[in-house]
C-alpha positions in Angstrom: -72.7 -63.5 48.5 -72.3 -66.2 45.9 -69.1 -66.3 43.8 -69.0 -68.0 40.5 -66.1 -70.5 40.4 -65.9 -70.8 36.7 -67.7 -69.1 33.8 -69.2 -70.9 30.9 -67.0 -70.9 27.9 -68.6 -70.2 24.6 -66.8 -72.1 21.8 -68.6 -70.1 19.2 -69.1 -71.5 15.7 -67.2 -74.5 14.5 -65.3 -74.0 11.2 -65.0 -76.8 8.7 -61.6 -77.9 7.5 -62.6 -77.1 3.9 -63.4 -73.5 4.9 -60.2 -73.0 6.9 -58.1 -74.4 3.9 -59.6 -71.7 1.6 -58.4 -68.8 3.8 -55.5 -66.7 2.5 -54.0 -64.6 5.2 -51.0 -62.3 5.1 -48.0 -64.0 6.7 -49.2 -67.6 6.0 -48.2 -69.7 3.0 -51.0 -71.3 0.9 -52.7 -74.4 2.4 -51.1 -76.6 -0.2 -47.6 -75.9 -1.5 -46.6 -77.9 -4.5 -42.8 -78.3 -4.9 -40.8 -80.1 -7.5 -37.2 -80.9 -7.8 -35.4 -77.9 -9.2 -38.0 -75.4 -7.8 -36.6 -72.1 -6.7 -37.8 -71.1 -3.2 -37.1 -68.2 -0.9 -36.6 -68.7 2.8 -39.1 -66.7 4.9 -37.3 -66.7 8.2 -33.8 -66.6 9.7 -33.3 -70.4 10.1 -29.6 -70.7 10.6 -27.7 -67.5 9.8 -24.3 -69.0 10.5 -25.0 -71.5 7.6 -26.4 -68.8 5.2 -30.0 -69.8 5.8 -31.5 -66.3 6.4 -34.7 -64.5 5.5 -34.7 -63.9 1.7 -32.1 -66.6 0.8 -32.8 -68.2 -2.5 -32.7 -72.0 -2.5 -33.2 -74.7 -5.2 -34.9 -77.9 -4.1 -32.6 -80.9 -4.8 -34.7 -83.7 -3.1 -37.8 -84.0 -1.0 -38.4 -86.3 1.9 -41.4 -86.7 4.3 -40.0 -84.4 7.0 -37.3 -82.3 5.3 -36.0 -80.9 2.0 -32.5 -81.1 0.6 -31.8 -77.7 -0.8 -28.9 -75.9 -2.5 -28.1 -72.3 -1.6 -27.9 -70.2 -4.8 -27.3 -66.7 -3.4 -24.9 -65.0 -1.0 -21.5 -66.2 0.3 -22.8 -69.7 1.0 -23.9 -70.3 -2.6 -23.4 -73.9 -3.6 -23.8 -75.3 -0.1 -26.3 -78.2 0.2 -28.4 -78.0 3.4 -31.2 -80.0 5.0 -34.3 -77.9 5.8 -36.9 -79.4 8.1 -40.6 -78.7 8.0 -41.2 -75.3 9.7 -44.5 -74.6 11.5 -46.1 -71.4 10.3 -48.4 -69.6 12.7 -50.7 -66.7 11.9 -49.4 -63.2 12.5 -51.4 -62.8 15.7 -52.9 -59.4 14.6 -55.4 -60.9 12.2 -59.1 -60.6 13.0 -59.7 -64.3 12.7 -61.5 -65.9 15.7 -59.3 -69.0 15.8 
């Protein structure tokens, strides 16, 4: 008998960047998020609960840098604290029916 060592992999269709940028999936933020100084934002994950950076915490953008934001906490017992918030990678929810 002849065993197949490896099966051919079908990479399927290739999706353009423009098409991928137009997708709006539950659990993912928009492709392009425009922030300004003074913008009110809500944290979407438990980043540092011991510093008050939990899911649902409201923050005001104080300054923006290439890889992090300087934000001020406006709700909860840590209101008034200034924190540094790095870029956070957002992955899809995993249960979506997208082929990529």
